Every structure is written in structure tokens, then in C-alpha cells.
C-alpha positions as CSV (number, residue, x, y, z in Angstrom):
1,X,-17.8,-17.4,40.3
2,X,-17.0,-17.0,44.0
3,X,-19.4,-13.6,44.9
4,X,-17.8,-11.2,46.9
5,X,-18.9,-7.7,48.4
6,X,-16.8,-4.6,46.2
7,X,-17.1,-2.1,49.5
8,X,-14.1,0.4,50.0
9,X,-15.0,0.4,53.4
10,X,-13.7,-2.8,54.3
11,X,-11.3,-3.4,51.5
12,X,-8.1,-3.8,52.5
13,X,-5.4,-4.0,49.7
14,X,-3.7,-7.3,49.4
15,X,-0.1,-7.2,49.7
16,X,2.3,-10.7,50.6
17,X,5.8,-11.2,50.5
18,X,4.6,-13.8,47.9
19,X,2.1,-13.4,45.3
20,X,-0.1,-15.7,43.7
21,X,0.6,-13.9,40.2
22,X,3.3,-12.6,38.8
23,X,3.4,-10.0,36.6
24,X,4.9,-9.8,32.9
25,X,8.2,-7.8,34.1
26,X,8.9,-10.2,37.1
27,X,8.3,-13.4,34.2
28,X,10.6,-11.4,32.2
29,X,13.4,-11.0,34.7
30,X,13.1,-14.7,35.6
31,X,13.7,-15.3,32.1
32,X,17.5,-13.4,32.4
33,X,15.5,-10.8,30.2
34,X,15.8,-12.9,27.1
35,X,13.6,-10.7,25.7
36,X,15.1,-7.8,25.4
37,X,18.8,-9.2,25.8
38,X,21.1,-6.9,23.6
39,X,18.4,-4.4,22.8
40,X,18.1,-0.7,23.3
41,X,14.7,0.3,25.0
42,X,12.5,2.4,25.1
43,X,9.4,2.1,28.1
44,X,6.6,3.6,28.2
45,X,5.1,3.3,32.0
46,X,3.9,5.0,34.8
47,X,3.8,4.3,38.2
48,X,1.8,0.8,38.4
49,X,4.9,-0.7,36.4
50,X,6.3,-2.6,39.2
51,X,7.4,-6.1,40.5
52,X,5.5,-7.5,43.9
53,X,8.1,-6.2,46.1
54,X,6.9,-2.3,44.3
55,X,10.3,-2.3,42.6
56,X,9.5,0.1,39.6
57,X,10.2,-1.3,35.8
58,X,12.0,1.7,35.0
59,X,14.9,0.8,37.4
60,X,14.4,-2.9,36.8
61,X,15.6,-2.3,32.8
62,X,17.9,0.4,34.0
63,X,19.7,-2.3,36.1
64,X,19.5,-5.3,33.7
65,X,22.9,-5.8,32.5
66,X,22.1,-7.1,29.2
67,X,19.8,-4.4,28.7
68,X,20.1,-1.0,27.5
69,X,17.2,1.6,28.7
70,X,17.7,4.8,26.2
71,X,14.1,7.1,26.6
72,X,11.5,6.4,28.9
73,X,7.7,7.5,27.7
74,X,5.1,9.6,30.0
75,X,1.3,8.6,29.4
76,X,-1.3,10.5,31.0
77,X,-0.2,11.3,35.0
78,X,3.4,10.9,33.9
79,X,6.2,7.9,33.8
80,X,6.4,8.9,37.8
81,X,3.2,9.5,38.2
82,X,3.9,13.3,39.2
83,X,1.3,14.9,36.7
84,X,-2.7,15.7,37.4
85,X,-4.9,14.0,35.4
86,X,-5.4,15.4,32.1
87,X,-2.5,18.0,32.3
88,X,0.1,17.4,28.9
89,X,2.6,15.9,30.2
90,X,6.0,17.7,29.3
91,X,9.4,16.4,28.2
92,X,12.0,15.7,30.3
93,X,15.0,13.7,31.9
94,X,14.3,11.1,34.5
95,X,16.0,12.2,37.9
96,X,16.5,8.8,39.2
97,X,18.3,7.4,36.0
98,X,19.0,10.3,33.7
99,X,17.4,8.5,31.2
100,X,15.5,10.8,28.6
101,X,11.4,11.4,29.3
102,X,9.6,11.8,26.5
103,X,5.6,13.2,26.4
104,X,3.1,11.1,24.4
105,X,0.3,13.2,26.7
106,X,0.5,16.6,25.3
107,X,0.9,17.5,21.7
108,X,1.4,14.1,20.7
109,X,0.0,11.0,22.5
110,X,2.0,8.3,19.7
111,X,5.9,8.1,20.0
112,X,6.8,9.7,16.7
113,X,9.6,8.5,14.2
114,X,12.6,11.2,16.1
115,X,11.4,9.7,19.4
116,X,12.0,6.1,18.5
117,X,15.0,6.4,16.6
118,X,18.0,4.2,17.6
119,X,15.3,1.8,19.8
120,X,15.2,-1.6,18.8
121,X,11.9,-2.6,20.9
122,X,9.4,-0.5,22.6
123,X,8.4,-2.2,26.0
124,X,4.4,-1.5,27.8
125,X,4.1,-1.8,31.1
126,X,0.9,-0.2,33.0
127,X,-1.5,-1.6,35.4
128,X,-5.1,-0.7,33.4
129,X,-9.0,-1.3,34.7
130,X,-10.5,-2.6,31.9
131,X,-12.1,0.1,30.5
132,X,-12.0,2.0,27.3
133,X,-12.6,5.3,28.3
134,X,-9.4,4.9,30.9
135,X,-6.6,6.7,28.6
136,X,-4.3,3.5,29.1
137,X,-6.0,0.9,26.6
138,X,-5.6,3.9,24.1
139,X,-1.7,4.8,25.0
140,X,-1.7,0.8,24.1
141,X,-3.2,1.1,20.9
142,X,-1.0,3.6,19.6
143,X,2.0,2.5,20.9
144,X,1.0,-1.0,18.7
145,X,0.7,1.5,15.8
146,X,4.2,3.7,15.8
147,X,5.9,0.3,16.1
148,X,4.4,-1.2,13.0
149,X,4.8,2.3,11.2
150,X,8.4,2.6,12.5
151,X,9.2,-1.7,12.2
152,X,9.9,-1.6,15.9
153,X,8.8,-4.5,18.2
154,X,6.5,-3.6,20.9
155,X,7.0,-6.3,23.5
156,X,3.7,-5.8,26.6
157,X,4.7,-7.0,30.3
158,X,1.2,-8.0,31.1
159,X,-1.2,-7.3,34.1
160,X,-4.6,-8.3,35.1
161,X,-7.3,-6.7,34.1
162,X,-8.9,-6.2,37.5
163,X,-12.7,-6.5,36.7
164,X,-11.6,-9.8,35.3
165,X,-11.3,-11.9,31.9
166,X,-14.9,-12.5,31.5
167,X,-16.8,-9.2,32.1
168,X,-17.7,-7.4,28.7
169,X,-20.1,-4.6,28.2
170,X,-21.5,-2.1,26.1
171,X,-21.3,-1.5,22.0
172,X,-18.3,-0.6,19.9
173,X,-17.0,2.4,18.9
174,X,-18.5,3.6,15.6
175,X,-17.1,5.6,13.2
176,X,-17.5,9.3,13.6
177,X,-17.6,9.0,17.5
178,X,-12.9,8.2,17.9
179,X,-11.5,9.8,20.3
180,X,-8.7,9.1,23.3
181,X,-11.6,8.3,25.4
182,X,-13.0,5.9,22.4
183,X,-9.5,5.3,20.5
184,X,-10.6,1.4,18.9
185,X,-13.8,-0.2,18.0
186,X,-14.3,-2.1,21.2
187,X,-16.7,-2.2,23.9
188,X,-16.7,0.1,27.1
189,X,-15.7,-3.0,29.3
190,X,-13.7,-5.3,26.7
191,X,-12.5,-8.6,29.2
192,X,-8.8,-8.6,28.4
193,X,-5.6,-7.9,29.9
194,X,-3.0,-5.5,28.1
195,X,-1.5,-8.5,26.6
196,X,-4.2,-9.5,25.2
197,X,-5.7,-6.7,24.3
198,X,-2.5,-5.7,21.9
199,X,-2.7,-9.4,20.5
200,X,-6.8,-8.4,19.5
201,X,-5.9,-5.0,18.4
202,X,-2.8,-6.2,15.9
203,X,-4.3,-9.7,14.8
204,X,-7.8,-7.9,13.8
205,X,-5.3,-5.0,12.2
206,X,-7.2,-2.3,13.9
207,X,-4.2,0.3,14.3
208,X,-1.8,1.3,11.6
209,X,-4.2,0.6,8.3
210,X,-4.3,-3.0,9.2
211,X,-0.3,-2.7,9.5
212,X,0.8,-5.5,11.8
213,X,3.5,-5.0,14.3
214,X,6.0,-7.3,15.4
215,X,4.7,-8.0,18.9
216,X,5.7,-10.0,22.1
217,X,3.6,-10.4,24.9
218,X,5.6,-11.5,28.0
219,X,2.6,-13.3,30.4
220,X,1.7,-13.8,33.8
221,X,2.0,-16.3,35.8
222,X,-0.3,-17.9,37.5
223,X,-3.5,-15.2,37.0
224,X,-6.9,-17.0,35.7
225,X,-10.1,-15.3,33.7
226,X,-12.1,-15.0,37.2
227,X,-9.3,-13.9,39.4
228,X,-9.8,-10.5,41.6
229,X,-7.5,-8.7,42.0
230,X,-7.6,-9.3,45.3
231,X,-6.7,-12.7,44.9
232,X,-3.6,-11.8,42.8
233,X,-1.5,-11.1,46.4
234,X,-0.2,-8.1,44.0
235,X,-0.1,-4.8,45.2
236,X,-2.1,-2.3,44.1
237,X,-0.5,1.4,42.7
238,X,-3.1,3.3,42.0
239,X,-3.1,3.9,37.9
240,X,-5.1,7.4,38.7
241,X,-5.3,9.6,41.5
242,X,-9.5,8.6,41.6
243,X,-8.6,4.7,41.0
244,X,-7.1,4.4,44.9
245,X,-8.1,0.8,45.1
246,X,-8.8,-2.2,43.1
247,X,-11.9,-2.1,44.0
248,X,-12.5,1.2,42.4
249,X,-12.5,-0.3,39.1
250,X,-16.0,-1.4,39.4
251,X,-17.2,1.6,40.5
252,X,-15.2,3.6,37.3
253,X,-17.3,2.5,34.7
254,X,-20.6,2.6,36.9
255,X,-21.2,5.9,36.8
256,X,-18.1,7.5,34.5
257,X,-20.1,8.2,31.3
258,X,-22.7,10.2,34.0
259,X,-19.8,11.8,35.1
260,X,-18.9,13.7,31.8
261,X,-22.8,15.7,31.9
262,X,-21.2,17.2,35.4
263,X,-25.3,16.7,35.8
264,X,-24.7,14.9,40.0
265,X,-21.5,14.9,41.8
266,X,-20.6,10.9,41.3
267,X,-18.0,11.1,44.3
268,X,-15.1,12.3,42.4
269,X,-13.8,15.8,44.5
270,X,-15.1,13.2,47.8
271,X,-13.7,10.1,49.5
272,X,-15.7,7.9,47.5
273,X,-14.6,8.6,44.1
274,X,-17.0,7.0,41.2
275,X,-19.3,5.4,44.4
276,X,-21.8,8.2,44.4
277,X,-24.7,9.6,42.6
278,X,-25.6,13.2,44.6
279,X,-27.1,16.7,43.9
280,X,-28.2,19.2,46.0
281,X,-32.1,18.7,44.8
282,X,-32.0,14.9,45.3
283,X,-33.6,13.4,48.3
284,X,-31.0,10.6,49.9
285,X,-33.9,8.4,50.8
286,X,-36.7,8.7,48.5
287,X,-33.8,7.9,45.9
288,X,-32.6,5.1,47.8
289,X,-35.7,3.5,47.8
290,X,-36.3,3.9,43.9
291,X,-33.5,2.1,43.1
292,X,-33.7,-0.5,45.1
293,X,-37.1,-1.3,44.1
294,X,-35.4,-2.2,40.7
295,X,-33.8,-5.1,42.4
296,X,-31.1,-4.3,40.3
297,X,-28.9,-7.9,40.6
298,X,-25.7,-7.4,42.3
299,X,-26.6,-4.0,43.4
300,X,-27.4,-2.4,46.6
301,X,-27.9,1.6,47.4
302,X,-28.3,3.3,50.5
303,X,-28.7,7.0,51.1
304,X,-26.1,9.4,52.4
305,X,-25.5,13.3,52.9
306,X,-21.9,14.5,51.5
307,X,-20.3,18.2,50.9
308,X,-17.5,17.8,48.3
309,X,-13.9,19.0,48.6
310,X,-13.5,19.6,45.3
311,X,-14.9,18.7,41.5
312,X,-19.0,18.9,41.0
313,X,-20.9,20.2,44.3
314,X,-17.6,21.7,45.6
315,X,-18.4,22.9,49.3
316,X,-22.1,22.2,48.7
317,X,-24.6,20.1,51.0
318,X,-25.5,16.9,48.7
319,X,-27.3,14.1,48.8
320,X,-28.6,11.0,47.1
321,X,-27.1,7.2,47.2
322,X,-23.7,5.3,47.8
323,X,-23.9,1.9,46.2
324,X,-22.1,-1.5,46.7
325,X,-21.4,-3.7,44.0
326,X,-21.2,-7.3,43.7
327,X,-19.6,-9.4,41.0
328,X,-21.8,-11.6,39.5
329,X,-22.2,-12.9,35.9
330,X,-25.6,-11.4,35.7
331,X,-24.5,-7.9,36.9
332,X,-24.3,-5.1,34.6
333,X,-21.8,-2.4,36.1
334,X,-22.4,0.1,32.5
335,X,-26.5,0.3,33.1
336,X,-26.1,1.4,36.8
337,X,-25.8,5.1,36.0
338,X,-28.2,4.9,33.6
339,X,-30.9,3.1,35.7
340,X,-30.4,6.1,38.1
341,X,-30.8,9.0,35.3
342,X,-33.9,7.2,34.4
343,X,-35.2,7.5,38.2
344,X,-34.4,10.6,38.8
345,X,-35.9,11.9,35.8
346,X,-39.3,10.0,37.0
347,X,-38.4,11.7,40.5
348,X,-37.7,15.0,39.0
349,X,-39.1,15.6,35.7
350,X,-37.4,19.3,35.7
351,X,-34.4,17.9,36.0
352,X,-33.9,15.5,32.9
353,X,-30.9,16.1,31.6
354,X,-30.9,16.1,28.0
355,X,-33.8,18.8,28.2
356,X,-32.6,21.1,30.6
357,X,-28.7,21.7,31.0
358,X,-27.8,24.2,29.9
359,X,-24.1,23.2,29.1
360,X,-24.6,21.2,25.8
361,X,-21.5,20.9,24.9
362,X,-21.3,17.6,27.4
363,X,-23.1,15.7,24.9
364,X,-20.2,15.8,22.8
365,X,-18.2,14.5,25.1
366,X,-20.8,11.6,26.6
367,X,-21.4,10.7,23.1
368,X,-17.7,10.2,22.7
369,X,-17.9,7.9,26.2
370,X,-20.2,5.9,25.0
371,X,-19.0,5.4,21.2
372,X,-22.0,6.4,19.4
373,X,-24.8,9.2,19.9
374,X,-27.3,6.5,19.5
375,X,-27.5,6.2,23.4
376,X,-28.3,9.7,24.2
377,X,-30.4,9.9,21.2
378,X,-32.6,6.8,22.2
379,X,-32.6,7.5,26.0
380,X,-33.6,11.0,25.7
381,X,-36.8,10.5,24.5
382,X,-38.4,8.3,27.6
383,X,-35.1,8.2,30.1
384,X,-35.8,4.3,30.1
385,X,-32.9,2.0,30.1
386,X,-35.1,-0.9,28.2
387,X,-35.0,2.1,24.9
388,X,-31.2,1.7,25.2
389,X,-30.3,-2.0,26.4
390,X,-30.4,-4.0,23.2
391,X,-28.2,-1.4,21.3
392,X,-25.9,-1.5,24.4
393,X,-26.0,-5.1,24.2
394,X,-25.7,-5.1,20.8
395,X,-21.9,-6.2,20.1
396,X,-20.8,-8.0,23.3
397,X,-21.7,-11.6,22.2
398,X,-19.8,-10.7,19.1
399,X,-16.7,-9.1,20.7
400,X,-16.4,-12.2,23.2
401,X,-15.9,-14.8,20.3
402,X,-13.7,-12.7,18.2
403,X,-11.9,-11.9,21.0
404,X,-11.3,-15.0,22.3
405,X,-9.0,-16.6,19.9
406,X,-6.0,-14.1,21.8
407,X,-7.0,-15.5,25.1
408,X,-3.7,-16.1,26.9
409,X,-5.0,-17.0,30.1
410,X,-8.7,-19.0,31.0
């Protein structure tokens, strides 16, 4: 795999008149919308659902002569991206098309029978980032479940996994730890596109009590498993306010679990979301030296001083590290945060998070994101990554083997 250094200081979003990769919505249009011809259609999407000329899938389907777009479904952030992260999405009407918009990020996160009444096919078109705690994979699975329960076809318009199709990290979600950030028994990084994930969940009977939905995937053209998002030539539309560039998809799984503890700033609230590990009590030079001494494959650290504009550490002078990752097969994104916690515990034993925090309610969310309490319990004994690495990776090979039969791309 060709190596590339990921840095948002040097990253330029690729956007060319003729992209190498066509997303599913363009392939659908090239086929004359044959998969949806004559059908009353509902659409789950957000601003990332666009063609390579930035035209919204909402407008593309609304204008298609042989398709009747009758309903829109708003996941987290809403159909047009006008809802802040974590805020409920309300039922409304799309002003551009006049189509009813139903919320699936509020009282319900799954389309109800009433919402689906009169719909022949439910279409899904969202750019995901390849991480199970990013809620769109849960939205996809619940849409599949609703279609199975209501005998409605689900049509997935496929898009790239910005982490590629080979990176799998983390244990499966265990019984009792299911949540909207860990809805299904899949690894933390799962190495599948939305279309492949839908086929996996459906084929393995992981939704609706094992009942299979009628599923159609409109695959991309021109994508392979080892491609970076930049190599696709597709425009990047931020799927969340804190994922401004495709490179951020690499940093989100590297600090997002740690961020659930509100123990340090991970750059959310500053200009480098998920790319920092900082606090008032950290010495940037010492911490950076300790992290670089680990010689983690594909990762480099530098000392940094910041003052976050909001969120953890707002308005305070913090210091710590900014890190850079290189996409190599031997690197691990998810373990970076645990190595950071290990070294911080050595440098500042009085700051060991699982012993000193006054807000133990955050432990529950940490466990849900990890898909198990075993990561916290095992790590908390000695604050050594060596105590969790086997558990964290125990399901990787079996998942790769099981999921590979659903691959649409090589």
C-alpha cells in the first residue's frame, strides 16, 4: 500500500471535474434510475449525499422523471445539515422540494410503520467514516431492520470507506453494551463500505431478529479497497461538524474513545479536532518525548500549546501533543489513545483517570463505545496497553474472514 502522511496542514480536498470514483447515486442515474423506476421512494440522507458536481441526492431523485420521492428521513445533523451534533432532529418539510421530512434522530431512531406507509423503497445515501461509534452505521442498520419488518426494499447507494477496505480494529460489541454508538456486533473499525455493511448485517441475520430484508446495493465504479479518499477525486462533504476533511476520519478513532471521558482535550473545540491530546497539567515536551519514544508504527508526535474555543478546556491554556498518522498496514489508529493514557499515568500517577475522576458516569459511555467493559477493567489495573491489546484484537481476523464474502470491491 502506498504510504501517505496525513496532515490537515498540508491536506487539500480533492475535487476534479472528472473524478476517478463514481458514487452509487451517479451509477444509479447512469442506469436511468432503473432500480427505482415507478416506485414511491423514501430517502435517508444528509449533506454528504451528493454527486461529484455537488448536486444533492434529494434533488436528483426529486427531479427524476420515473421516480416519485415522497419522504425524506433526517439522521443526526438532519437532511440538510442544519442540526448540531447530538441535537434532536424535528419532523419538518424540506423547503427546496416540499417533501415531508421525518426525524430518525429524536424520539425514534428507526423509521416507523407510519413513516413508511405508502413507500415502495427506502434509499440510503450517506458518507460514513468507517467507525462504529459514528452513528450513521447504526442508522443504516436500523433502516435495514425497519425494511425487513415492514416488507419494504432498502436500496443503498454506495460510497467509499475513507479508511479504505482493509483496516479492521477492535473487539465486537458484547451483549449488554449495545447502544446507538455500538448498535451491532461489529469491530470498532470494520473495513466495509455502507453497501457492504448492509449486505453483512442482512446476510448474517444481525437485524430484525434474523429476518432478511429485500436489499439492493448500487455499487460505486472506480473504487478499490486500498484507495485513499483523496485518490477517488470525489469532493469531501463533512459528515459532521468535527470531521471537516477526509483526513479527520483517521484521527476520530485515534482519540474518540478517550474523548468520552472528558479527561483531556482531544482537539474538539479547537482547529484540530481529534488530533490533539492536551490538558492544563501536561508538560508538552515531556509528553511528546515519551510518546515518540514508543516508536509506534506510522505515528509521530510534536508538542503543542492551545486554548480551545469551546468544549473540554474552553478558554484555558492547555499543552500536550499533536500527532500525525501514516497509513501503513502495521499501524493501529485505535490504540494511540490507550498508549497516551499509559504514558500520562506514568508521568502523572495522581491523574490516573479511572481512579481520580469524580464523574464516573462517563465510564458507562466509555464502555459502550468500546463495546465492552473489559477494556476499561483490564486497562485500569496497571494502565498498560499490553493488558488489553489481545482482547481488543481478538475478533479482528474472524470478522475479516466472515465479512470478506460480502465484499463488492477488491
